C-alpha positions as CSV (number, residue, x, y, z in Angstrom):
1,M,10.3,28.4,22.6
2,R,7.1,30.9,23.6
3,T,6.5,34.1,22.0
4,L,3.8,36.0,23.7
5,T,2.2,39.3,21.5
6,V,-0.6,41.3,22.4
7,K,-2.7,43.8,20.0
8,I,-5.3,46.0,21.3
9,Q,-7.1,48.3,18.2
10,Q,-9.6,51.1,19.7
11,T,-12.1,52.0,17.5
12,Q,-15.3,54.1,17.4
13,D,-18.4,52.2,16.5
14,Y,-16.3,50.0,14.4
15,G,-15.3,46.8,17.3
16,E,-17.7,44.0,15.2
17,K,-16.2,44.5,12.2
18,S,-13.0,45.4,13.6
19,F,-13.3,41.9,15.2
20,E,-14.6,40.0,12.3
21,L,-11.6,41.3,10.4
22,G,-9.3,40.4,13.2
23,L,-10.4,36.5,12.9
24,Q,-10.2,36.6,9.1
25,A,-6.5,37.4,9.2
26,V,-5.7,34.8,11.8
27,H,-7.4,32.0,10.3
28,S,-6.3,32.6,6.6
29,N,-4.6,29.5,7.5
30,T,-6.7,26.6,5.9
31,A,-5.3,24.2,8.5
32,A,-6.5,26.5,11.0
33,S,-9.6,25.7,13.5
34,T,-12.0,28.3,15.5
35,K,-13.7,27.8,18.8
36,N,-16.4,31.0,19.5
37,V,-16.4,31.6,23.6
38,D,-18.8,33.1,25.5
39,G,-18.4,34.9,28.9
40,V,-15.4,36.5,27.6
41,G,-16.0,39.9,26.5
42,D,-18.9,40.7,24.0
43,Q,-17.7,38.4,21.6
44,A,-14.7,35.8,21.7
45,A,-13.0,33.4,19.6
46,V,-9.7,30.7,20.0
47,V,-8.3,30.2,16.6
48,V,-5.5,27.3,16.6
49,I,-2.9,26.7,13.6
50,P,-0.6,23.8,14.1
51,R,2.5,24.3,11.9
52,S,5.4,22.1,10.7
53,G,8.1,21.2,13.2
54,G,5.9,21.0,16.5
55,Y,5.3,24.4,15.8
56,Q,1.8,26.0,16.9
57,D,0.3,29.4,17.2
58,L,-2.8,30.2,19.6
59,H,-5.0,33.4,19.3
60,W,-7.2,35.1,21.2
61,V,-9.3,37.4,19.6
62,V,-11.5,39.3,21.8
63,R,-14.2,42.3,20.9
64,K,-15.6,44.5,24.0
65,G,-17.4,47.7,22.8
66,D,-15.5,48.8,20.5
67,D,-12.2,47.9,21.6
68,V,-10.5,44.4,19.9
69,I,-8.3,42.6,21.8
70,G,-5.5,39.6,20.1
71,V,-3.4,37.8,22.1
72,E,-1.1,35.6,19.9
73,Y,1.3,32.6,21.8
74,R,2.8,30.5,19.7
75,G,5.6,28.2,20.5
76,W,6.9,24.2,20.7
77,D,7.9,21.7,24.1
78,A,11.3,20.4,23.4
79,G,11.6,17.0,23.3
80,L,14.0,14.4,23.2
81,F,15.1,13.8,19.8
82,S,12.3,16.9,18.6
83,R,10.2,19.6,18.9
84,S,6.4,18.7,19.8
85,N,3.2,20.8,19.5
86,P,2.5,22.8,23.0
87,D,-0.7,21.0,24.8
88,V,-3.7,23.3,23.8
89,A,-6.1,23.5,27.1
90,E,-2.3,24.5,28.5
91,Q,-1.7,27.0,26.1
92,E,-5.2,28.8,25.6
93,A,-5.2,29.0,29.6
94,A,-2.1,31.1,29.6
95,A,-3.4,33.1,26.9
96,K,-6.4,33.6,28.3
97,T,-4.7,34.9,31.5
98,V,-3.3,37.6,29.5
99,V,-6.9,37.9,27.8
100,D,-8.3,38.8,31.2
101,D,-5.6,41.3,32.5
102,V,-6.2,43.3,29.1
103,L,-10.1,43.3,29.4
104,G,-9.9,44.2,33.2
105,E,-8.3,47.1,31.8
106,L,-10.5,48.9,29.2
């Protein structure tokens, strides 16, 4: 099961603040881990939040100028007897494809 959500916030002179607020909102969970990413937009970070029952959230938060993009990719992998967390690298790469497409349109 997978769910993908894309949010684009277009601001005027508040891009950096919106980026920070977006990261804070995603990272409010204490189990979250954040990784800053260079070379994607003007600022970018990936936040991974493992949840119980094999469910996992992965969020890309990217700023390009005054625009902030949030891509949320959630889900789990089906196992033989129970669900398991998706592979983070695969989840991150799939969501980055969407980030790249949106950045190309801004």
